[in-house]
MIFI-436126 format. One record per residue: residue number from 1; x, y, z of N, C-alpha, C, O in turn. Coordinates in steps of 0.001 Angstrom, whole numbers, plus 500000, padded with zeros to 6 digits. Each point is the difference from the previous one (the first is absolute). Layout:
BEGIN
{NUM, {X, Y, Z}, {X, Y, Z}, {X, Y, Z}, {X, Y, Z}}
...
This chain:
BEGIN
{1, {522132, 498166, 493781}, {500958, 501297, 499341}, {499313, 499607, 498940}, {499718, 498881, 499572}}
{2, {499927, 502773, 499867}, {499813, 500463, 498600}, {501072, 500348, 499070}, {500683, 501020, 500095}}
{3, {499438, 498059, 498975}, {501028, 500167, 499106}, {499451, 500791, 498535}, {498903, 499664, 499554}}
{4, {501736, 501164, 499887}, {500116, 500570, 498767}, {499229, 499469, 498961}, {498982, 500431, 499460}}
{5, {501646, 498607, 500363}, {499609, 498885, 498482}, {498474, 499348, 500533}, {499046, 500031, 499224}}
{6, {500835, 499477, 501936}, {498611, 499355, 500418}, {498911, 499843, 499208}, {499704, 501046, 499423}}
{7, {499765, 498258, 500397}, {498479, 499713, 499339}, {499353, 500938, 501363}, {500191, 499869, 501210}}
{8, {498882, 501219, 497924}, {498996, 500272, 501070}, {498614, 499663, 499209}, {499942, 500125, 498777}}
{9, {498749, 499363, 502140}, {498486, 500017, 499930}, {499517, 499689, 500669}, {500255, 499069, 500763}}
{10, {498381, 501972, 499171}, {499102, 498976, 501392}, {498874, 500187, 499259}, {500047, 500568, 498909}}
{11, {498705, 498914, 501679}, {498791, 499596, 499467}, {499271, 500743, 501939}, {500335, 499649, 501131}}
{12, {498480, 501573, 498346}, {499387, 500994, 500958}, {498450, 499514, 499673}, {499662, 499780, 498837}}
{13, {499714, 500116, 501917}, {498438, 500182, 499535}, {499515, 499839, 501163}, {500474, 499717, 501101}}
{14, {497995, 500616, 498293}, {498773, 499851, 501502}, {499588, 498811, 499565}, {499661, 499645, 498871}}
{15, {500428, 499511, 502591}, {499391, 498477, 499454}, {498259, 500067, 501004}, {499741, 500934, 500759}}
{16, {499479, 498111, 499039}, {499379, 499850, 501279}, {500086, 498553, 500988}, {499745, 498917, 499473}}
{17, {500576, 501154, 501771}, {499988, 498842, 501083}, {498999, 500238, 500844}, {499294, 500989, 500200}}
{18, {500785, 497387, 500505}, {498630, 500303, 501153}, {500486, 500098, 500980}, {500868, 499233, 500417}}
{19, {498620, 501873, 500262}, {500281, 500567, 501364}, {499215, 499359, 501400}, {499796, 498854, 500399}}
{20, {499896, 502452, 500096}, {499504, 499011, 501366}, {498654, 499723, 499779}, {499457, 500683, 499132}}
{21, {499838, 498437, 501473}, {498776, 498823, 499838}, {498978, 500112, 498552}, {498834, 500266, 499710}}
{22, {502809, 499232, 499444}, {500067, 499814, 498297}, {499715, 500423, 499632}, {499160, 499345, 499383}}
{23, {500727, 502566, 500045}, {499636, 501336, 499635}, {501028, 499653, 498925}, {500963, 499307, 500330}}
{24, {498956, 500967, 498860}, {500794, 500169, 498837}, {499889, 501952, 500049}, {499146, 500887, 500030}}
{25, {502481, 498921, 499949}, {500746, 501863, 500609}, {501092, 500003, 498818}, {500431, 498938, 499550}}
{26, {500098, 502624, 499855}, {501133, 499798, 499010}, {500754, 500081, 501277}, {499764, 500238, 501184}}
{27, {501392, 499415, 497949}, {501484, 500594, 500282}, {501097, 499901, 498482}, {499988, 499298, 498989}}
{28, {500984, 501926, 501585}, {501028, 499709, 499052}, {500942, 499362, 500143}, {500488, 500021, 501130}}
{29, {500029, 499333, 498059}, {500954, 499121, 500282}, {501277, 500176, 498632}, {499810, 499747, 498810}}
{30, {501175, 500641, 501683}, {501452, 499707, 498929}, {500975, 498853, 500569}, {500083, 499737, 501200}}
{31, {500311, 499911, 498251}, {501386, 499196, 499927}, {500592, 499924, 498652}, {499528, 500218, 498885}}
{32, {502143, 499252, 501704}, {501251, 499890, 498930}, {499227, 499199, 498742}, {498892, 499534, 500265}}
{33, {501647, 500280, 498361}, {499675, 499157, 499114}, {500888, 499279, 500419}, {500923, 500338, 500742}}
{34, {498806, 498333, 498693}, {500879, 498649, 500022}, {498851, 498855, 500869}, {498807, 500287, 500099}}
{35, {501467, 499103, 500176}, {499961, 498402, 500439}, {499736, 500382, 501585}, {498861, 500061, 500463}}
{36, {502439, 500213, 500381}, {500331, 499951, 501005}, {500255, 499105, 500468}, {499952, 499015, 499264}}
{37, {500520, 500720, 502380}, {498806, 500502, 500528}, {500358, 501221, 500838}, {501120, 500296, 500415}}
{38, {497779, 500338, 499755}, {500319, 501525, 500923}, {499192, 500035, 500996}, {498954, 499350, 500015}}
{39, {501459, 501464, 501003}, {499505, 499900, 501631}, {498587, 501025, 499448}, {499977, 500696, 498985}}
{40, {499238, 499180, 501737}, {498910, 500852, 500367}, {499887, 500838, 501097}, {500346, 499945, 501180}}
{41, {498907, 501074, 497902}, {500102, 500982, 501373}, {498397, 500782, 499930}, {499696, 500403, 498877}}
{42, {499657, 499744, 501828}, {498824, 501040, 500648}, {499967, 500729, 500665}, {500342, 499870, 501175}}
{43, {499040, 501624, 498077}, {500414, 501474, 499977}, {498131, 499847, 500632}, {498997, 499591, 499415}}
{44, {501163, 500836, 501705}, {498812, 500969, 500525}, {500044, 501277, 499990}, {500782, 500675, 500670}}
{45, {498081, 499894, 498299}, {499683, 501460, 499987}, {499962, 500480, 501774}, {499940, 499464, 501106}}
{46, {500144, 501969, 498247}, {499923, 501282, 501334}, {498157, 500422, 500139}, {499095, 499651, 499243}}
{47, {500853, 500965, 501658}, {498757, 500440, 500001}, {499215, 501049, 498986}, {498801, 500251, 499883}}
{48, {502328, 500241, 499456}, {499977, 501044, 499128}, {499005, 499076, 498658}, {499004, 500413, 499406}}
{49, {501832, 498019, 500410}, {499339, 498908, 498897}, {500750, 499634, 499522}, {501179, 499972, 500352}}
{50, {498118, 499462, 498261}, {500839, 498906, 499430}, {500198, 501235, 498744}, {499155, 499985, 499105}}
{51, {501820, 500947, 500838}, {500460, 500895, 499017}, {501063, 499662, 499046}, {500565, 498909, 499924}}
{52, {499666, 502192, 499312}, {501004, 499217, 499428}, {501419, 500235, 500291}, {500826, 499663, 499152}}
{53, {499615, 500964, 502132}, {501410, 499410, 501127}, {500063, 498769, 499506}, {500948, 499697, 499276}}
{54, {497565, 498939, 501180}, {500593, 499184, 500081}, {500220, 499197, 498956}, {500701, 498991, 499926}}
{55, {498446, 501702, 499037}, {500699, 498821, 498709}, {501357, 500592, 499448}, {500488, 499366, 499064}}
{56, {500256, 501847, 501406}, {501275, 499914, 500067}, {501065, 499913, 500598}, {501140, 500420, 499803}}
{57, {497981, 498521, 501549}, {500757, 499504, 501261}, {499964, 498700, 499330}, {500986, 499279, 500150}}
{58, {498159, 500356, 499224}, {499689, 498131, 499896}, {500975, 499974, 498528}, {500495, 498894, 499783}}
{59, {499837, 502208, 499175}, {500575, 499683, 499193}, {501388, 499761, 500547}, {500594, 498930, 499865}}
{60, {500037, 502458, 500955}, {501168, 499842, 500668}, {500931, 498899, 500515}, {501222, 499857, 499971}}
{61, {497643, 499332, 500567}, {500116, 498749, 500678}, {500294, 498715, 499005}, {500580, 498948, 500270}}
{62, {498811, 501501, 498456}, {499508, 499113, 499195}, {501882, 500051, 499634}, {500823, 499093, 500131}}
{63, {499382, 502412, 499358}, {501461, 500210, 499311}, {501355, 499017, 501210}, {500965, 499355, 499589}}
{64, {498752, 500794, 501444}, {501089, 499181, 500909}, {499590, 498727, 499828}, {500849, 499157, 500288}}
{65, {497992, 500400, 499289}, {500283, 498177, 499990}, {498780, 499261, 501088}, {500181, 498926, 500572}}
{66, {498650, 501866, 499540}, {499200, 499773, 500946}, {498986, 499667, 499093}, {500153, 500355, 498831}}
{67, {498590, 498876, 501570}, {498655, 500034, 499350}, {499486, 499905, 500854}, {499877, 499097, 500827}}
{68, {499411, 502723, 498970}, {499505, 500480, 500663}, {498487, 500346, 499651}, {499527, 499931, 498866}}
{69, {499737, 500478, 502361}, {498409, 499821, 500040}, {499252, 501335, 500971}, {500457, 500357, 501086}}
{70, {498353, 500239, 498272}, {500287, 501048, 500861}, {498261, 500104, 499690}, {499432, 500714, 499172}}
{71, {499934, 498246, 501866}, {498209, 500204, 499930}, {499793, 501193, 500408}, {500810, 500555, 500743}}
{72, {497952, 500100, 498796}, {498853, 500940, 500024}, {499362, 499269, 501433}, {499673, 498822, 500141}}
{73, {500289, 501902, 500512}, {499477, 500142, 501673}, {499172, 500622, 500461}, {499581, 500053, 501156}}
{74, {499977, 500747, 497447}, {498730, 500827, 499890}, {498953, 499519, 499236}, {498878, 500333, 500383}}
{75, {501202, 498957, 498619}, {499748, 499156, 499230}, {498640, 500061, 500127}, {499362, 500502, 499075}}
{76, {499970, 499012, 502067}, {498645, 500085, 500231}, {499404, 501299, 500266}, {498777, 500018, 500143}}
{77, {501936, 501182, 499958}, {499469, 501011, 500248}, {499739, 501085, 498580}, {499601, 501164, 499966}}
{78, {500653, 498256, 499357}, {499679, 500433, 498712}, {501253, 500123, 499108}, {501115, 499501, 500151}}
{79, {498335, 501405, 498753}, {501186, 500219, 498484}, {499849, 501183, 499732}, {498875, 500331, 499627}}
{80, {502315, 500833, 500478}, {500434, 501312, 499108}, {501366, 500195, 500201}, {500971, 499264, 499822}}
{81, {498842, 502447, 500786}, {501374, 499775, 500182}, {500661, 499395, 501710}, {499660, 499379, 501006}}
{82, {501158, 501139, 498548}, {500809, 499208, 501554}, {499841, 500913, 501043}, {499934, 499579, 501155}}
{83, {499980, 501901, 498539}, {499593, 500609, 500855}, {498356, 500394, 500400}, {499735, 500570, 501059}}
{84, {499383, 499103, 498102}, {498871, 499582, 500042}, {499428, 498901, 500823}, {499074, 500031, 500810}}
{85, {501949, 498656, 498667}, {499568, 498839, 501125}, {500775, 499934, 501273}, {499455, 499281, 500838}}
{86, {501325, 501103, 499426}, {500598, 500230, 501623}, {499088, 500726, 500400}, {499194, 499409, 500719}}
{87, {500561, 501895, 499061}, {499287, 500641, 500596}, {498617, 499640, 500774}, {499654, 500347, 501130}}
{88, {499574, 498750, 497797}, {498760, 499094, 499962}, {500419, 499315, 501299}, {499527, 500046, 501135}}
{89, {501624, 499235, 498279}, {500404, 498817, 501156}, {499789, 500407, 501852}, {499345, 499462, 500893}}
{90, {501951, 502240, 499048}, {499639, 500370, 501067}, {499191, 500328, 500562}, {500066, 500253, 501203}}
{91, {498404, 499891, 497739}, {498783, 500712, 500622}, {499293, 498433, 500405}, {498904, 500077, 500555}}
{92, {501461, 499003, 499286}, {499302, 498823, 500589}, {500646, 499624, 500891}, {499724, 498931, 500543}}
{93, {501124, 501694, 499789}, {501045, 499190, 501546}, {501236, 499135, 499505}, {500492, 499223, 500819}}
{94, {500113, 500860, 497753}, {500834, 499173, 499613}, {499655, 498937, 499967}, {498778, 499891, 500094}}
{95, {502142, 498572, 499745}, {499643, 498334, 499805}, {499915, 499503, 500894}, {500951, 500240, 500745}}
{96, {498264, 499043, 499686}, {500281, 499040, 501115}, {500977, 499342, 499413}, {500138, 499565, 498857}}
{97, {500957, 500417, 502714}, {500853, 498864, 500023}, {499642, 498766, 499400}, {500613, 499669, 498985}}
{98, {498796, 499840, 501317}, {499761, 498288, 499299}, {499648, 499677, 498801}, {500110, 498844, 499592}}
{99, {499399, 502180, 499649}, {499513, 500455, 498513}, {502316, 500109, 499471}, {500770, 499185, 499492}}
{100, {499386, 502157, 500993}, {501600, 500112, 499645}, {500557, 498840, 499927}, {500134, 499493, 498886}}
{101, {500314, 499830, 502271}, {500455, 498886, 500472}, {499883, 498638, 499009}, {500961, 499270, 499757}}
{102, {497884, 500562, 499799}, {499739, 499134, 498697}, {500023, 500566, 498981}, {500300, 499317, 499020}}
{103, {499488, 501708, 500833}, {500609, 500485, 498351}, {501772, 499913, 499793}, {500481, 499664, 498918}}
{104, {500103, 500576, 501898}, {501664, 499651, 500375}, {500154, 498641, 499748}, {500648, 499435, 499119}}
{105, {498679, 500131, 501760}, {500045, 498477, 499747}, {499871, 499045, 498975}, {500568, 498942, 499728}}
{106, {498465, 501774, 499747}, {499612, 499627, 498220}, {501100, 500104, 499258}, {500449, 499069, 499331}}
{107, {500209, 502427, 500767}, {500917, 500423, 499358}, {500918, 498751, 500376}, {499854, 498866, 499545}}
{108, {500956, 501477, 501215}, {500624, 498379, 500400}, {499955, 498650, 499264}, {500954, 499360, 499559}}
{109, {497936, 500390, 500409}, {499489, 498657, 499528}, {500020, 500186, 498335}, {500408, 499099, 499267}}
{110, {499345, 501546, 500481}, {500055, 500714, 498507}, {501726, 499638, 499462}, {500287, 499318, 499016}}
{111, {500491, 501207, 501730}, {501075, 499973, 499517}, {500755, 498689, 500700}, {501032, 499606, 499456}}
{112, {498666, 499962, 501291}, {500371, 498593, 500380}, {499760, 498783, 498906}, {500701, 498991, 499921}}
{113, {498058, 501352, 499184}, {499048, 498865, 499363}, {500858, 500228, 498148}, {499715, 499284, 499040}}
{114, {501288, 501849, 500930}, {500688, 500501, 498687}, {500875, 498708, 499736}, {500510, 499225, 500809}}
{115, {499505, 500785, 497782}, {501224, 498880, 499669}, {501480, 501014, 500172}, {500690, 499025, 500297}}
{116, {500091, 501878, 499738}, {500724, 500990, 500626}, {500038, 499874, 501038}, {501216, 499988, 500193}}
{117, {498185, 499858, 501029}, {500290, 500006, 501138}, {501036, 499178, 500485}, {500093, 498784, 499833}}
{118, {500746, 502018, 500830}, {501242, 499086, 500915}, {499228, 499381, 501437}, {500412, 498969, 500531}}
{119, {498305, 501887, 500063}, {499502, 499613, 501230}, {500765, 500758, 501246}, {499771, 499866, 501202}}
{120, {501078, 500860, 498237}, {500795, 501438, 501222}, {499005, 501262, 499532}, {499603, 500403, 498907}}
{121, {500202, 500009, 502464}, {499542, 501119, 499667}, {500268, 501074, 501146}, {500676, 499996, 501028}}
{122, {498518, 500898, 498357}, {500445, 501161, 500903}, {498660, 500762, 500551}, {498921, 499492, 499696}}
{123, {501087, 501668, 501075}, {498584, 500753, 500057}, {500029, 501340, 500243}, {500556, 500126, 501091}}
{124, {499115, 501038, 498439}, {500027, 501170, 500562}, {499229, 500912, 500196}, {499126, 499912, 499138}}
{125, {500685, 500945, 501525}, {499049, 500783, 499994}, {500557, 501493, 499944}, {501137, 500147, 500448}}
{126, {498310, 500801, 499138}, {500692, 501336, 500248}, {499147, 500969, 501229}, {499611, 501168, 499992}}
{127, {500328, 497855, 500915}, {499419, 501034, 501331}, {501095, 500428, 500822}, {500779, 499393, 500735}}
{128, {499055, 501986, 498904}, {500788, 500323, 501254}, {500871, 500036, 500871}, {501027, 500616, 500287}}
{129, {498045, 498218, 500235}, {500886, 499435, 501357}, {499892, 498275, 499421}, {498976, 499483, 499553}}
{130, {502412, 499824, 500610}, {499788, 498665, 499611}, {499208, 499113, 501027}, {499832, 498794, 499819}}
{131, {499677, 501914, 501307}, {499607, 499204, 500920}, {498336, 499835, 499601}, {499372, 499043, 500453}}
{132, {500043, 501861, 498757}, {498905, 500262, 498646}, {499327, 499000, 499660}, {498793, 499776, 499905}}
{133, {502587, 499357, 499834}, {499947, 498759, 498794}, {499884, 498630, 500817}, {499482, 498950, 499618}}
{134, {501011, 501276, 501364}, {500657, 498685, 500904}, {498439, 498787, 500220}, {499856, 498854, 499576}}
{135, {499391, 501841, 501081}, {498510, 498767, 500175}, {499746, 499710, 498706}, {499438, 498905, 500028}}
{136, {500668, 501489, 498763}, {499168, 500059, 498599}, {500961, 498472, 499917}, {499604, 498863, 500257}}
{137, {501421, 501469, 499408}, {500565, 498550, 499565}, {500172, 498894, 500449}, {500462, 499150, 499238}}
{138, {499166, 500422, 502414}, {499970, 498640, 500371}, {498711, 499710, 499989}, {499740, 498798, 499962}}
{139, {499296, 502008, 500063}, {498621, 499969, 499806}, {499968, 499164, 498693}, {499861, 498791, 500187}}
{140, {500259, 501691, 498307}, {500171, 499283, 499076}, {500260, 498818, 499601}, {499877, 499603, 498842}}
{141, {500531, 499714, 502175}, {501029, 498075, 499724}, {501027, 500696, 500001}, {499982, 499714, 498803}}
{142, {501456, 501308, 501412}, {500863, 499697, 499619}, {500836, 500067, 501752}, {499684, 500585, 501036}}
{143, {501699, 498325, 498518}, {500526, 500677, 501409}, {501006, 501591, 499683}, {500632, 500385, 499017}}
{144, {499102, 500233, 502392}, {500549, 501048, 499829}, {500981, 500397, 501197}, {499799, 499709, 501179}}
{145, {501469, 501116, 498245}, {500638, 500591, 501448}, {499607, 501606, 499953}, {499183, 500479, 499214}}
{146, {501352, 500052, 501502}, {500421, 501120, 500117}, {500262, 500861, 499158}, {501214, 500189, 499926}}
{147, {497837, 500794, 498992}, {500575, 500550, 498740}, {500706, 501118, 500222}, {499816, 500455, 501129}}
{148, {501142, 500326, 498000}, {500967, 500782, 500475}, {499833, 500872, 499079}, {500010, 499459, 498894}}
{149, {499828, 501737, 501061}, {499608, 500854, 499483}, {501420, 500621, 498558}, {501107, 500438, 500314}}
{150, {498438, 499422, 498359}, {501123, 500246, 498955}, {499350, 501156, 499223}, {499030, 499754, 499283}}
{151, {501498, 501611, 500832}, {499529, 500966, 499341}, {498358, 499879, 499952}, {499359, 500058, 498951}}
{152, {500018, 499749, 502466}, {498639, 500567, 499769}, {499385, 498760, 499819}, {498816, 499901, 500323}}
{153, {501854, 499009, 499157}, {498904, 498813, 499439}, {500489, 498818, 501643}, {501058, 500163, 500607}}
{154, {498092, 498966, 499707}, {500017, 498986, 500917}, {500313, 499132, 499044}, {499673, 500153, 498823}}
{155, {501002, 498849, 501636}, {500570, 498595, 499248}, {501038, 499092, 500928}, {500985, 500484, 500557}}
{156, {498721, 498456, 499497}, {500955, 499260, 500399}, {499665, 498420, 499646}, {500802, 499116, 500304}}
């Protein structure tokens, strides 16, 4: 619980991680300041792309004590405004499932390898229905139960 006299701080930055097929991709990482350990959260972006909302959400989870990472699942599509990149991704039929799974697994692996990681993990997606995120997490190598919807985010 937040106390008005507590020290607050976080680190938030764009990092490069190893995604599917060993490709280097960008991810946005935020974590509380301090040595930890902190539980980790992987945040999967929605079809409109890796946008400002995901940076805000990543920092919000860090504010609440999670080391949080949001990989750019459209990294291979190109760069530009989130709207332009998302339009290009849609025109290409989206991202192949195996590629998205590999990128999300790479983000989990990145967090697990950090010295401030507690080893406890959460997964989240802003899918309209929690079932949309269900197939991805087990395939990414993590044991998963049925997710529950919390304010439009699937988390378990």
